[in-house]
PLY file of the C-alpha trace (Angstrom):
ply
format ascii 1.0
element vertex 298
property float x
property float y
property float z
element edge 297
property int vertex1
property int vertex2
end_header
0.25 56.84 -11.37
0.93 53.42 -9.82
1.61 50.57 -12.20
-1.25 48.10 -12.66
-0.51 44.39 -12.32
-2.46 41.42 -13.67
-2.19 38.16 -11.74
-2.06 34.88 -13.67
-2.49 32.73 -10.58
-0.68 30.88 -7.80
1.83 28.16 -8.70
3.76 25.77 -6.50
7.52 25.41 -6.89
9.97 23.21 -4.98
10.52 26.20 -2.69
6.85 26.94 -2.01
4.03 29.10 -3.41
4.71 31.60 -6.19
2.40 34.25 -7.65
2.70 34.54 -11.44
1.97 37.80 -13.26
1.20 38.65 -16.86
4.53 39.19 -18.62
6.23 36.38 -16.71
7.20 38.05 -13.44
7.05 35.71 -10.45
6.75 36.61 -6.76
7.86 33.99 -4.24
5.78 33.92 -1.07
7.08 33.03 2.38
5.49 32.78 5.81
5.47 36.16 7.52
5.49 38.08 4.24
2.97 40.91 4.05
0.56 40.62 1.15
-0.89 44.06 0.34
-2.68 45.30 -2.76
-5.55 47.40 -3.99
-8.00 46.99 -6.87
-8.19 49.76 -9.45
-10.70 52.50 -8.68
-13.54 52.21 -11.19
-11.99 49.05 -12.64
-13.86 45.99 -13.91
-12.93 42.33 -14.00
-12.45 41.06 -17.54
-12.17 37.57 -19.02
-8.63 36.14 -18.91
-9.04 34.27 -22.21
-8.08 30.63 -22.80
-5.08 28.60 -23.92
-2.81 31.67 -23.85
-5.16 33.58 -26.15
-6.67 36.93 -25.11
-10.46 37.10 -24.94
-11.36 38.85 -28.24
-14.31 40.70 -26.69
-12.82 41.56 -23.29
-16.01 40.35 -21.63
-16.70 41.55 -18.07
-16.95 38.56 -15.69
-18.48 38.26 -12.18
-16.31 39.04 -9.17
-17.26 35.78 -7.43
-16.23 33.54 -10.35
-13.06 31.53 -9.71
-12.70 30.72 -13.41
-12.57 34.37 -14.59
-13.63 33.32 -18.10
-16.59 34.16 -20.29
-18.70 31.29 -21.67
-16.86 31.10 -24.99
-13.38 31.10 -23.47
-14.42 28.58 -20.82
-15.71 26.30 -23.59
-12.39 26.64 -25.47
-10.43 25.87 -22.32
-12.48 22.73 -21.59
-12.12 21.54 -25.19
-8.40 20.93 -24.61
-8.52 19.73 -21.02
-7.52 16.32 -19.68
-9.33 17.17 -16.44
-12.57 17.73 -18.37
-12.09 14.37 -20.12
-11.99 15.95 -23.58
-8.48 14.73 -24.50
-8.02 11.03 -25.25
-4.81 10.88 -27.32
-2.22 12.25 -24.90
0.76 9.84 -25.23
2.27 10.74 -21.84
2.08 8.28 -18.89
-0.29 9.23 -16.09
-0.46 8.64 -12.36
-3.66 7.65 -10.57
-3.70 9.01 -7.02
-5.72 9.18 -3.83
-5.73 12.57 -2.10
-6.82 13.27 1.49
-7.94 16.76 2.54
-9.16 16.06 6.06
-11.29 13.62 8.07
-13.75 11.84 5.78
-12.60 13.72 2.70
-10.74 11.66 0.08
-10.80 11.95 -3.72
-9.34 10.04 -6.66
-7.68 11.70 -9.62
-5.08 11.48 -12.35
-2.11 13.64 -13.31
0.70 13.40 -15.85
3.71 11.53 -14.39
6.04 14.31 -15.58
4.22 16.83 -13.31
5.18 14.95 -10.15
3.19 16.15 -7.12
2.42 19.63 -8.54
-1.25 18.78 -9.15
-1.67 17.68 -5.52
-0.14 20.91 -4.23
-2.40 22.93 -6.54
-5.47 21.15 -5.16
-4.45 21.65 -1.54
-4.12 17.93 -0.79
-2.98 17.53 2.81
-1.81 13.97 2.18
-1.70 11.73 -0.90
-0.40 8.47 -2.31
0.03 7.16 -5.84
-2.10 4.16 -6.79
-0.58 3.31 -10.17
0.72 4.60 -13.46
0.14 3.90 -17.13
-1.42 5.25 -20.36
-4.04 8.00 -20.10
-7.07 5.87 -20.95
-6.00 3.12 -18.53
-5.63 5.76 -15.81
-9.09 7.10 -16.71
-10.66 3.62 -16.49
-9.03 3.04 -13.10
-10.33 6.38 -11.85
-13.85 5.42 -12.93
-13.48 1.97 -11.32
-12.66 3.52 -7.95
-15.46 6.05 -8.20
-18.02 3.32 -8.89
-16.73 0.56 -6.59
-15.57 2.62 -3.61
-17.83 5.66 -4.06
-14.82 7.99 -4.02
-15.45 11.38 -5.69
-13.13 12.98 -8.24
-13.97 16.52 -7.10
-14.24 18.19 -3.69
-15.38 21.84 -3.31
-12.73 24.24 -2.04
-15.12 25.55 0.61
-15.19 22.07 2.16
-11.39 21.78 1.98
-10.99 25.10 3.81
-13.39 24.21 6.59
-11.78 20.84 7.34
-8.25 22.29 7.66
-9.22 23.41 11.16
-9.63 19.82 12.40
-6.58 18.06 10.93
-5.00 15.36 13.13
-1.69 16.33 14.74
0.63 13.68 13.29
1.49 12.44 9.82
0.63 8.87 10.86
-2.86 9.91 11.94
-3.39 11.89 8.75
-2.47 8.82 6.66
-4.87 6.34 8.31
-7.91 6.88 6.06
-5.71 7.03 2.98
-4.01 3.73 3.86
-7.33 1.94 4.36
-8.74 3.18 1.06
-5.51 2.43 -0.82
-5.70 -1.18 0.42
-9.30 -1.53 -0.75
-8.46 0.05 -4.09
-5.55 -2.22 -5.02
-7.61 -5.27 -3.97
-10.29 -4.53 -6.57
-10.52 -6.65 -9.70
-10.96 -5.04 -13.09
-7.84 -2.88 -13.17
-6.54 -2.31 -16.73
-3.57 -4.59 -17.48
-1.53 -1.66 -18.80
-1.66 0.16 -15.43
1.12 -0.66 -12.98
-0.02 -0.62 -9.35
2.13 1.21 -6.81
2.60 0.55 -3.07
1.24 2.84 -0.40
3.73 5.65 0.21
1.95 8.62 1.81
3.27 12.13 1.15
2.24 14.75 3.74
1.96 18.46 2.86
1.14 20.04 6.24
4.66 21.45 6.65
4.82 22.48 2.99
1.55 24.38 3.38
2.57 25.88 6.73
-0.61 24.60 8.37
0.94 23.21 11.56
-0.12 25.35 14.52
-1.83 27.99 12.37
-5.11 29.41 13.79
-8.25 28.27 12.00
-9.57 30.63 9.36
-12.46 32.79 10.56
-13.54 33.97 7.11
-12.91 33.81 3.39
-12.93 36.56 0.76
-16.07 36.17 -1.35
-15.00 38.51 -4.16
-12.81 41.46 -5.07
-14.39 44.87 -5.69
-13.17 47.98 -7.50
-11.39 50.32 -5.10
-11.04 47.64 -2.43
-7.90 46.99 -0.38
-6.39 43.87 1.15
-3.44 43.59 3.52
-2.31 40.78 5.77
0.56 38.61 6.96
0.86 35.30 5.15
0.84 32.44 7.67
-0.06 29.50 5.42
-1.04 28.56 1.87
-2.78 25.49 0.46
-3.79 24.97 -3.15
-4.82 28.42 -4.46
-5.58 29.73 -0.95
-3.54 32.26 1.02
-4.18 32.31 4.79
-3.70 35.90 5.95
-3.69 37.43 9.43
-5.40 40.74 8.76
-5.28 42.25 12.26
-7.95 44.45 13.77
-9.60 41.46 15.44
-10.58 39.83 12.14
-8.34 36.81 12.69
-7.19 34.67 9.76
-8.89 35.29 6.41
-8.51 33.00 3.39
-7.96 34.62 -0.01
-8.54 32.32 -3.00
-6.00 33.68 -5.49
-8.20 32.58 -8.39
-10.36 35.60 -7.53
-7.44 37.90 -8.46
-7.44 36.92 -12.14
-8.95 39.51 -14.49
-8.52 42.48 -12.13
-6.01 45.32 -12.36
-4.10 45.38 -9.05
-2.02 48.23 -7.64
0.43 48.53 -4.68
-1.00 49.60 -1.33
0.62 50.71 1.91
-0.90 50.31 5.34
-2.93 47.52 6.88
-6.44 48.09 5.55
-8.71 45.22 4.58
-12.17 46.06 3.23
-12.96 43.23 0.79
-16.23 41.31 1.32
-15.63 38.39 3.69
-18.00 35.56 4.58
-17.69 33.19 7.53
-16.07 29.78 7.16
-18.78 27.47 8.45
-17.96 25.55 11.59
-14.52 27.12 12.01
-13.35 29.57 14.65
-9.96 31.25 14.78
-8.18 34.49 15.52
-4.71 35.95 15.41
-2.66 38.99 14.66
0.66 39.69 12.99
2.80 42.16 11.11
5.05 42.35 8.11
6.62 44.66 5.54
5.48 45.10 1.95
8.06 44.37 -0.74
6.76 45.61 -4.08
3.16 44.71 -4.84
3.41 41.59 -2.68
0 1
1 2
2 3
3 4
4 5
5 6
6 7
7 8
8 9
9 10
10 11
11 12
12 13
13 14
14 15
15 16
16 17
17 18
18 19
19 20
20 21
21 22
22 23
23 24
24 25
25 26
26 27
27 28
28 29
29 30
30 31
31 32
32 33
33 34
34 35
35 36
36 37
37 38
38 39
39 40
40 41
41 42
42 43
43 44
44 45
45 46
46 47
47 48
48 49
49 50
50 51
51 52
52 53
53 54
54 55
55 56
56 57
57 58
58 59
59 60
60 61
61 62
62 63
63 64
64 65
65 66
66 67
67 68
68 69
69 70
70 71
71 72
72 73
73 74
74 75
75 76
76 77
77 78
78 79
79 80
80 81
81 82
82 83
83 84
84 85
85 86
86 87
87 88
88 89
89 90
90 91
91 92
92 93
93 94
94 95
95 96
96 97
97 98
98 99
99 100
100 101
101 102
102 103
103 104
104 105
105 106
106 107
107 108
108 109
109 110
110 111
111 112
112 113
113 114
114 115
115 116
116 117
117 118
118 119
119 120
120 121
121 122
122 123
123 124
124 125
125 126
126 127
127 128
128 129
129 130
130 131
131 132
132 133
133 134
134 135
135 136
136 137
137 138
138 139
139 140
140 141
141 142
142 143
143 144
144 145
145 146
146 147
147 148
148 149
149 150
150 151
151 152
152 153
153 154
154 155
155 156
156 157
157 158
158 159
159 160
160 161
161 162
162 163
163 164
164 165
165 166
166 167
167 168
168 169
169 170
170 171
171 172
172 173
173 174
174 175
175 176
176 177
177 178
178 179
179 180
180 181
181 182
182 183
183 184
184 185
185 186
186 187
187 188
188 189
189 190
190 191
191 192
192 193
193 194
194 195
195 196
196 197
197 198
198 199
199 200
200 201
201 202
202 203
203 204
204 205
205 206
206 207
207 208
208 209
209 210
210 211
211 212
212 213
213 214
214 215
215 216
216 217
217 218
218 219
219 220
220 221
221 222
222 223
223 224
224 225
225 226
226 227
227 228
228 229
229 230
230 231
231 232
232 233
233 234
234 235
235 236
236 237
237 238
238 239
239 240
240 241
241 242
242 243
243 244
244 245
245 246
246 247
247 248
248 249
249 250
250 251
251 252
252 253
253 254
254 255
255 256
256 257
257 258
258 259
259 260
260 261
261 262
262 263
263 264
264 265
265 266
266 267
267 268
268 269
269 270
270 271
271 272
272 273
273 274
274 275
275 276
276 277
277 278
278 279
279 280
280 281
281 282
282 283
283 284
284 285
285 286
286 287
287 288
288 289
289 290
290 291
291 292
292 293
293 294
294 295
295 296
296 297
């Protein structure tokens, strides 16, 4: 019987995207690598728990959920989350940043200085720049200031991020234009906390890191995993939690949100089948074909 694997999610290292598995195993992903796996026959998706604790009830969770947590575990996770604004006494310094995902799509956010740009890679930010750094609450107040004064959101749906990747400008300079304009307006605002040090505009572009240059637009995205299903495709790009796969058979590029893998038992698969539910990416057209060789589960 094939060994069953449990995926803990996609992480970004200095060398690119890495899939992390329960037990600590890590699988580095590279462009051209064939991603191939199956979902256990008769299996169910169970809650992944919270804060490194197993869900005590092993609750079955919906296949379309990207959180893969039951209500109780989700509540526990949020109770210790800086992102959910439930932690106020973190002594670490924080960065305030502006992140650009495509034309007309900019958000403001904060991340611990010690994490560097990891948070931006995890979110799939195509381009970003730091705005300032300082204590957590000062960073929070600055984030709120920008949201109110400049009407910049702190969250952007992943579906919107995926769709706009098909219309990215060709050059780094073009991709930085909106970010530069908003950065200038932001630093000119009054009311910044005195304890937050402002930083100059230094755009960081992730198109090459994500492998998005010259990649065909995604034609569809996996809506959920299902028991007994199979996925196989050549990895051509990755951004945030998303893998862009050329599946062949005329299906073009399909995006797989790796957050959908959590909670399922996965097994190795040979061949090039792909029978997971896929929905269209609105407003995006693309096609392609490719090949690769499976190495282990991925």
